[in-house]
N, C-alpha and C positions, 0 to 999 in steps of 0.2 A: 500488468499493462504498463505501469510506470517503469518497471525494471526493463522490459523490452524496449521502451523508448530510450532509456539511458544507454542501453547496449547499441542501439542504432546510431545515436548521436556520437558515441565513442568510436564506432567503426567509421563513420563519415569523417570524423576528426583525424583518424589514422590515415585515411585515404588522402586527405588534404596535406598532411605532414609529408607523406611519401611523395606526393606530386610536387610539393614545393622543393623538396630536396632533390628530386630528379631534375627540376629546372635548374637548380644551382649547379648540379653536376655538368649539365650541358653548357651553361653560360660561363662558368668559372674557367678562365684560361690557365693553362699550365705555364708557369714562369720559365721553365727550361725549354719547352718545345715551341715551335712557331705555330703549329696548328692548335686547335682548341681541345686537344685530348688531355685527360687528367692522368697523372701517374698513379700507381697502385697505392701509395701511402695516403694520398688525398682521398681516394675512393674508400679505403678502410676507415678513415676518420669520419667521413660522411655517413657510411653505413653504420658505424658505431653510434653516431648521434641519432640516426633514424631508429635504431633498435632501442636506444635509451628513451626516446619519446614514446614509442609504442609500449614499452614496459611500464612507463609512468601511467599511461592511459589504462592499461590492464590492471594496475594496482588500484586505480580509482574504481574500476569495474568490480574488483574483488571486494573492496570496502563496501560498496553499495549492496552487493549481494549478501555480505555478512550482516549488514544492518537489516535486510529483509528477513534473513534467517532468525535473527534475534527477535524481530517483531513477531514472527510466526511462533517462536518458542513461548513468548508471553501469552499467546492465545491457547496454548495447550493446557488442558486441565487433567486432573487425576481421572483415569478411566473409570475407576470404581465410583468416584464422586459423580461423574457424569451419568453412568448407568443407573445409579440409585435415585438421582434427583432430576433427571430430564423431564419426567412427566409432571413434576411439581413446578419446574421452571417454566413450563409452557404457559402457566397461568399469568406470567409476567406481562404478556402482551394482550390480555383480555380485560381491558378497561381497568376498573379499580381492583380487580383480582390480583394485581401485582403485590398486594399486601400479603397474600398467602405465602409465597416463597420468601418474601422479605422478612416476615415475622416468624414463620415456622422453621425455616432452614438457615439459621444464622451461621451455622458452622460450615456450610457448603459454599465454596467460592463460586462454583458454577451458578448456583441459584442466586447468589447475591449480585453477581454481575448482570444477570438477566433481569432481576427484580429492579435494580437501579435504572437500567435502561428502560424497563417498563414504566417506572415512575416518571421518567423524563418524557417518554412517549405519551403517557396519559396527560401530563401537564401540557404538552404541545397540542394534543387534540382539544383540550378544553380552551386553550388560548386562541386556537385558530378555528373554533367551531362556527364563528360568524360567517365563514366562507360558504356555509350551506345556504345562506340567504341570497347569495349572488347567483343569478341564473347562468347557466352554461359552465361557469367556473366550478359550481358545486359538483358537477359530474366528474370532472378531472380530479378534484380534491377527494371525492368519495372513492374513486378508483385507486388513487395513490394510497389512501388509508387502508383500503382492502388489500392491496398488494403488499405493503410493508408489514401489515399484521400477519397475513398468511405466510409470507416468506420467513418472517421471524419465527413464526410457529413451527414451520417445517424444519428450519435450521436448528432450532432448539431440540426438536425430536430426533434429529440426526446427531445430536451431541456436539454441535458447533455453536460458536458465539459469533453471530453476524452483527457487525457494527452498523447501526442505522446512521447513514451519512449525516453529518453535522451534529446530530443529537448525542452521539456516543461520547463526545468530548465533555458534555455536561454531566453525563452519567458517571464518567470516570472521576469527576471531581467530588462526587458525593461520598461522604464518609459517615457511615452509620454504625 
């Protein structure tokens, strides 16, 4: 989503650049001629500047897509590790059962990432449990908890690591 938004912004920027240069071409008078036509050399110079601006914006687009690829590569786990440990990693999101993958599968990176996130999720649930006492808000909170738990559960069984928004930052800081 963010990548698509960046591409859209870059494309709009390119359109403005081209539009601004086309205005300069029409307004800039030719010193040699009496009418407002531009000679071929000036057109080539302006076109080269336009192409340079576009190539700069394309380079920034390539850099941002390279960053996204690096981010996705970080999330890839060893397939063998995932297949062997995904059923144990599921326990990470079931209350205090995050201790099972945390303690039993210390050599599995996949289990450890899920267990750390499960630990933060469990702490979050304990700290925010007072919300159950607030009428109407408790319904939305309960649905949110149910959704996050089930979605994390399903993603783990699929062999993926879904980052719980906001909480994953704390989970990544844990060193055990």
